N, C-alpha and C positions, 0 to 999 in steps of 0.2 A: 338768381332765379327765386322765386316765391317758395315757401314751402307750407304746406297744411300743418295747423297746430293740432294735436291729438290727445296731449295731456289734459286731464280733467282740472288739474287746478289751474293750469295756464288759462284755458278756455274759459272759467270760472272769472280770475282776475279781468281777462280782456272784455267780457260781457259786463261786467261791475264799471269796468275804465266807459263803455260805451254809454252805458247809462247815463254815469256822472258828467259826460261830457254832452250829451243831448239837451238842448235847453227847450221851452216850450211853458205856454199856457195851458195850465190843468183845467180838463173840463171833467166832471165826473159825473157817472152813472149814462154815459152814452152808451146807445143800442149800436152796434156794431154788425153790419151783414155781409155776407157775400155767398156766392154759389153753394148752397146747399149747410148755410149754416147761421148762427148771431151770437153773439154774447154782447154781456153789460160790461164795461169797464171803465177806468180813466184814462183820457187819451192825453197829450199834449201838443198845443198849436204852436208849432214855427212859424208866428206870424209874416216875419218878413221873407220865409222863403216858401210860402205856401202850402205846407203839407202836415199834417198831424201825425204822432207816432205815437205807441203804446205796446209793453212789454207783456207779453203772456205766455205762462209757464203751461208747457205741456208734456205728456210723457217723453222723458228720455230729451227734452230738447225746450229752447226758448225760443218763441217765434217773437220776431220783431214786425208789427203792424205798421203799415204804413198808407195815409192816404192824403189825394191832392186837395186840396184845400184852402182857394187864394181867400175863401171870406171867412169865418168865424165859423166854427163846427156847429151845429146843431146837436140836438138829443140823439139823434140817429144819423147815422154816416155808413157811408160805402168804403169797403176797404179796397186800396189800388192795388197793393201786393202786400206779398210777409217775405221776411227773410227767415228761413229755418235754421238754429246753429245748434247743432248737437251739442249737448255738455260732456260728452267723453266720446275718445274716438275722432278718427276723420271719415266720413260717410259722403260719399261722393252722391248717395240717392237724396239728398237733402242739397238747396243750392245755395244756401248760407255758408260762409267757409270764414275762418280765422284763419289769416296766414302772417309769416312772420318772414321780413328778408333776411339778410346774410350779416346786418348790423343789429338783428333780433327787434326790429320796431315791428308792431303790430298793425293791419290794418284789415277790414271788413271788405267780404268780396264776394262776390255771385260768379255762379256756374255758367251762369248766360240762358241756362234754360227756364223758361219763364211760364208758370201756370195760369190758368184762367183766361186763356186765351179766346176768342172769338172762334167761331168755325171756318175752317178753310186756313187756320192761322198756324205755324208749326209754331211748336215751342222752341224749336232750334233757332228760330228767327230772327230773337231779339240780336243775335250775332249781328248779322246784315246790318238791322236797323241802327245799331249803336257801333257802327265802322268803326269810328274816331275814338270810342274810346279809352280806356288805359287798361287795356289787354294784356296779361303776362305770361307766361308761361309757369304751371305751379308743378311740385314736385309733391308728391303723397306717402306716406311711410313705407308704402307697400313698393315704392321704387315706379310706380305709375306717374305718367306725364300727363298733363290735361292743360286746359287755357280757362283764365278766370279772369272776369271783370273785376279791377280794384275799384270799388266803390268812394272808400276816403282811407286815411290812414288814421286810427286810433286817438293819435295825438296830435293831429292836427289842429289848431284852434279854429279850421273852417270846415271841420267835420260837418255840422249841421249844414250849411250850404251844399256841401258835396251830396251831402243824402239828398236832399231836396231837388239835385238836379237829376237823380235818380229815379225819384219819386214820378216827376214830371216826363222823365221819358219814358218810364214804365205808362205810364197814362195815353201817353200819345202813342203809342205802339199798340196798346190795347182797342184804342177807341180808331185804329186803322188808319192814321194820318200817316204822310211822307216823312222820310227822316229829316232831320234837318240837313241843309246841305253845309259842306264843310266852309268854313270862312275864306280859308284861304289867305289870311292873311300875312304868316309867316312863312319863311323858307322853312323847309323841312330840315330839323337836325340829322347831322348824319350818323347819330348813335341813338340808340336806346337809352335816354334817363332812366333816373330812378322812378319808382311807381311814386313815391311822394312828390318828387318836383314836377312829376306828369300831372298828376292831379291838380296842382297848383298853376301849370300852365295852361290847362283847359279855363280855370278860371279868370286867368290874366287875359287870353284869348277873346273871351266872350266881353270883358270888360272894355278892351280896346276895339272891337268892334262895334260896342255899344257907343263907345265913346267920336268913332268915327262916323257915323251916321246920322250922330246930332249934330256933328257939324257938317252935314250934308255931301260929305265926299264921295258917295255912292251915287251909280246909276243906279241900274235894278239888279236883282239878286244874283243875276250869271254874270253881271258884270262890275267886283266890285269895286275896281280901280278906274271908274270912270269918273275922273276929277272935273270939277266946272273950270273951265279955261283950258290952256294948253301947260300945265305944269306937268312935270313928270307923275309917275305913278309910285307913290309911295312902296317900299319892301322892306318890309319889317323882320328880324331875325330877335327872338326872344330868350332872354336868360332867364330861366324861371327861379334856380337856388344860387346862383353867384359861385358854383363851382369852378375850380378852374379847366377842368376837360370839357366842361359844358360850355363856359366862356369862348376857349380855344375854338371849337367846334362851331359855336354861334358866328366868330368872329371871320372863319374858314368858309364858310358855307354862305355868310354874306358877301363877302370878297367873290367869292365866285358866281354868285346870282349877280350881282351889281356890274361884273367885268361881263356876262354874256348880255346881259338889260344896255347897257353900255347908258346914254344920256337920258334914256327912256326912262329911265328908274331912278328913285332918289331912295338910296341904303338909309334905313334908320335901324339902330340897335336898342333894342328895350332892355333892361336889364335893372335890377332891385337896387332901392337906393340906400340899401345896407350894405355894399359893397364896400370892401376894406378902402382906406384911401390911395394905397398905391396902385390899386387894381382900378379905382374912376379914376385918378388922373392918367393912368396909362390909355381909358378908354376913351378920354376928353381928347387926345392926341391921335387917335383914329380916322381916318377921313369918310367917316359918316357922321349923320347926325346922332344923338344921345338922348336918350329917354329915360328915365328914372320911374319906377314905380313904386308905391309901397303899399300896404295894408290899411285899409279903414277898415275896421270888423272884417268881413268876410270879402269885401270888396277892392278890387284893385283900383287905384287911383295915380294919375300919370302928372309926373313934372316933367312941363318942357314940350309937350305934345305940340304945342302950335307954332312954338318955335321951330321944330325940325319938320312941320310940314309946309312952311314958310319954302 
């Protein structure tokens, strides 16, 4: 279970780490507007992930301001959302949370209550909209427990990409767009993996979906595995971080799912290219096709995908 961080020094270090990890092209003197206010500040455009960000100090808290930006920002921009982070204490009245896991790794989290919604939208509706997000139980210093959305691990090299996913999801929610349908590419793991692995899992799943769509393997949005021809439907199990427990559960889940599907499915195991050699040799001996993925920047790329689909 994650725990909300309330110590001022630890929060300060976490916010500095977050500021240092975020990248972007600076644009100075930008006028930011939102319902009921405006300010001028410097924003940073994360071009590849289609958003800009800025930190703005407020009384007793810091605000991470975020805006959807597929194109270069102008001198006037609208804020998509802001994540308020208290400088001291754990405050359930604000949405932003710095949390830590049992190993001491830090995460940027959100309560799920979304301000700035349209008339008729519930602030709590974001939880339903992003049902497939990385939601985890969170313990507070007063022993109260709630649920929080894990946006990104602060030490992840893919933090900027993960934050960009969050901004785009908020934009779509506030615009009244329908939720993105789950890809359904991978059999569900039988256990809840770590928050860090779960964040990477979502990135790998999206990249895999895009690669398969590029190969023309889908029918329509509701029938993801309508392959052209009479080939079996691919059924994937994804190992996000290569841990032994996660690996064992993925192999077991894929074995069970493929046994149920019989000759109508083609089981494919997707695992990190960085797996140790003994594990890699063992995986090659399994009665599944095996695809390796590696990170190119913040995007997962796949080795052996075409061979696995044959």
